[in-house]
C-alpha positions as CSV (number, residue, x, y, z in Angstrom):
1,M,-130.9,91.0,-72.9
2,D,-131.3,94.0,-70.5
3,E,-131.4,97.4,-71.9
4,M,-128.9,100.0,-70.7
5,T,-129.4,103.8,-70.1
6,A,-126.8,106.3,-71.1
7,A,-125.6,106.2,-67.5
8,G,-125.1,102.4,-67.6
9,D,-128.1,101.6,-65.3
10,V,-129.9,98.4,-66.1
11,V,-133.5,98.8,-67.2
12,A,-136.0,95.9,-66.9
13,P,-137.5,95.6,-70.4
14,A,-141.3,96.1,-70.4
15,G,-142.0,93.1,-72.5
16,D,-139.5,90.8,-70.8
17,L,-141.4,88.3,-68.6
18,R,-138.3,86.3,-67.6
19,P,-137.8,86.3,-63.8
20,M,-135.0,88.4,-62.4
21,R,-132.4,87.0,-60.1
22,T,-131.2,88.6,-56.9
23,R,-128.1,90.2,-58.6
24,D,-130.4,91.7,-61.3
25,V,-132.8,93.2,-58.8
26,A,-129.9,94.6,-56.7
27,E,-128.3,96.2,-59.8
28,Y,-131.7,97.6,-61.0
29,L,-132.5,99.1,-57.6
30,G,-129.0,100.2,-56.8
31,L,-128.7,98.0,-53.7
32,S,-126.5,95.2,-52.6
33,E,-127.7,91.6,-53.0
34,R,-127.7,91.4,-49.2
35,Q,-130.0,94.4,-48.9
36,V,-132.4,92.8,-51.5
37,L,-132.5,89.6,-49.6
38,R,-133.1,91.5,-46.3
39,M,-136.1,93.2,-48.0
40,V,-137.4,89.8,-49.2
41,H,-137.3,88.4,-45.7
42,D,-139.0,91.6,-44.4
43,G,-141.8,91.2,-46.9
44,R,-141.0,94.4,-48.8
45,I,-140.1,92.7,-52.1
46,P,-142.1,89.7,-53.3
47,A,-140.0,86.8,-54.5
48,T,-140.2,83.1,-55.0
49,K,-137.4,80.7,-53.9
50,F,-136.5,77.6,-56.0
51,G,-133.7,75.6,-54.3
52,H,-131.1,78.1,-53.2
53,N,-132.1,80.8,-55.7
54,W,-134.6,83.7,-55.4
55,F,-136.6,84.9,-58.4
56,F,-138.5,88.1,-58.9
57,S,-141.2,89.4,-61.2
58,P,-139.8,92.2,-63.4
59,R,-143.1,94.0,-63.3
60,R,-143.3,93.9,-59.5
61,V,-139.7,95.1,-59.2
62,A,-140.4,97.9,-61.6
63,G,-143.5,98.7,-59.5
64,L,-141.3,99.2,-56.4
65,V,-139.9,102.3,-58.1
66,G,-143.1,103.5,-59.6
67,M,-142.2,102.3,-63.1
68,D,-144.7,99.5,-63.6
69,R,-145.6,99.4,-67.3
């Protein structure tokens, strides 16, 4: 399960290798899901699409904000 900070922000666990979904990334980065998908299509966020769903590496997402562990 995702850890929470005192402010209620979602923090991607360092040891959690499960892919993040679009809503998880949006919440983590403080963006809307639409903004995240726009960034995927622009090539700014790496993601993999399976069917209708996008999946993201937690480490790569954390690296976007300089928190890669």
